[in-house]
C-alpha positions in Angstrom: -19.0 -4.9 10.8 -15.2 -5.4 10.8 -12.4 -4.3 13.0 -8.7 -4.0 12.3 -6.2 -4.7 15.1 -2.4 -5.2 15.1 -1.4 -8.8 14.4 -0.4 -10.3 17.8 -0.1 -13.6 19.5 -3.9 -14.0 19.4 -4.2 -13.5 15.6 -0.8 -14.5 14.2 -1.6 -18.2 13.4 -4.9 -17.2 11.9 -3.3 -14.5 9.7 -0.6 -16.8 8.3 -3.3 -19.5 7.7 -5.4 -17.2 5.4 -5.3 -18.1 1.7 -6.5 -16.9 -1.6 -7.8 -18.9 -4.5 -5.0 -20.6 -6.5 -5.7 -18.3 -9.5 -5.0 -15.3 -7.3 -1.8 -16.5 -5.7 0.4 -14.8 -8.2 -1.2 -11.5 -7.4 -0.2 -11.4 -3.7 2.8 -12.2 -1.5 2.0 -14.6 1.4 1.0 -13.1 4.7 4.0 -14.9 6.3 6.3 -13.0 3.9 4.5 -9.8 4.7 4.9 -10.3 8.4 8.6 -11.1 7.9 8.9 -7.8 6.0 7.2 -5.9 8.8 9.6 -7.4 11.2 12.6 -6.8 9.0 11.9 -3.2 8.4 10.5 -2.4 11.9 13.2 0.1 12.7 13.5 1.8 9.3 9.8 2.0 8.3 6.6 2.7 10.1 4.9 -0.6 9.1 1.7 -1.8 10.8 0.5 -5.4 10.1 -3.2 -5.6 10.8 -5.6 -8.5 11.2 -9.1 -7.9 9.7 -11.7 -9.4 11.9 -15.4 -9.9 11.9 -16.4 -10.8 15.5 -13.6 -13.1 16.7 -12.9 -14.5 13.2 -9.8 -13.4 11.3 -10.9 -12.9 7.7 -8.1 -10.9 6.2 -4.8 -9.1 6.5 -3.6 -5.5 5.8 -0.1 -4.2 5.8 -0.1 -0.4 6.2 3.0 1.8 6.0 3.0 5.4 7.1 5.3 7.4 4.8 6.3 10.5 6.8 8.2 12.3 4.0 5.5 11.8 1.4 2.7 12.7 3.9 0.9 9.5 2.9 -0.1 6.0 3.9 0.8 3.1 1.7 -1.6 0.2 1.7 1.2 -2.3 0.9 -0.9 -5.5 1.2 -4.5 -6.2 1.5 -6.0 -9.7 1.3 -9.3 -11.4 2.3 -9.3 -15.2 2.7 -11.0 -17.0 -0.2 -13.7 -18.3 2.1 -14.7 -14.7 3.1 -14.4 -12.9 -0.2 -17.4 -11.2 -1.9 -18.8 -10.1 1.5 -17.5 -6.5 1.4 -14.7 -7.0 4.0 -12.0 -5.7 1.7 -14.0 -2.6 0.9 -14.7 -2.0 4.6 -11.0 -2.4 5.5 -10.2 0.2 2.9 -12.9 2.6 4.3 -11.3 2.0 7.7 -7.9 3.1 6.4 -9.4 6.1 4.6 -11.1 7.2 7.8 -7.9 6.8 9.8 -5.9 8.8 7.2 -8.5 11.5 7.2 -8.1 11.8 11.0 -4.3 12.1 10.8 -3.3 15.7 10.0 0.1 14.5 8.7 -1.5 12.4 6.0 -2.4 14.0 2.7 -3.0 10.9 0.5 -3.4 7.2 0.4 -1.4 5.1 -2.1 -1.9 1.5 -3.1 -1.5 -0.7 -6.1 -3.0 -3.8 -7.7 -1.7 -6.3 -10.2 -2.7 -5.7 -13.8 -5.8 -7.8 -14.5 -7.3 -7.6 -11.1 -10.4 -5.8 -12.3 -12.3 -6.4 -9.1 -9.7 -4.5 -7.0 -9.6 -1.7 -9.6 -13.4 -1.3 -9.3 -13.3 -1.2 -5.6 -10.6 1.4 -5.5 -12.2 3.6 -8.2 -15.5 3.3 -6.3 -13.8 4.8 -3.2 -12.3 7.7 -5.2 -8.8 6.3 -5.9 -7.3 7.4 -9.3 -4.7 5.7 -11.4 -1.3 7.4 -11.2 0.8 5.1 -13.3 2.2 1.6 -13.9 5.2 0.2 -12.0 6.3 -3.2 -13.3 3.1 -5.2 -13.4 1.1 -3.1 -10.9 -1.2 -0.1 -11.4 -0.6 2.5 -8.7 -3.7 4.2 -7.3 -3.8 7.4 -5.2 -6.5 9.0 -3.1 -5.9 12.7 -2.3 -7.5 13.6 1.0 
């Protein structure tokens, strides 16, 4: 069982210390960069940097943006540390976001994307009901209508 909580002084170091396998580095911005973006856009956008934990162990990171005008949530970043991959934590984090969005009457859809070639992420998203809505640069955009 996982939990998601805002990145704070108790999880910050662990979140920036998370890593993916070298072959996956090109597919994802660093968590430090994502946290810097969350800080930079804090007044303009509704960004929420979240640590993914199992027990007291930080295993991943999720950057969620609430897009008021589009009535959607954007899953801007999702990563699970290479040591904790293939245990279902990413899928559970996505289910957590789906549940949260379903409980928010202002949210009509979820949007995310993955880098072309990341077949594992495509399979997870399709398994949760997301559908491809197009290609933007080197990423496939996926949407889940609620």
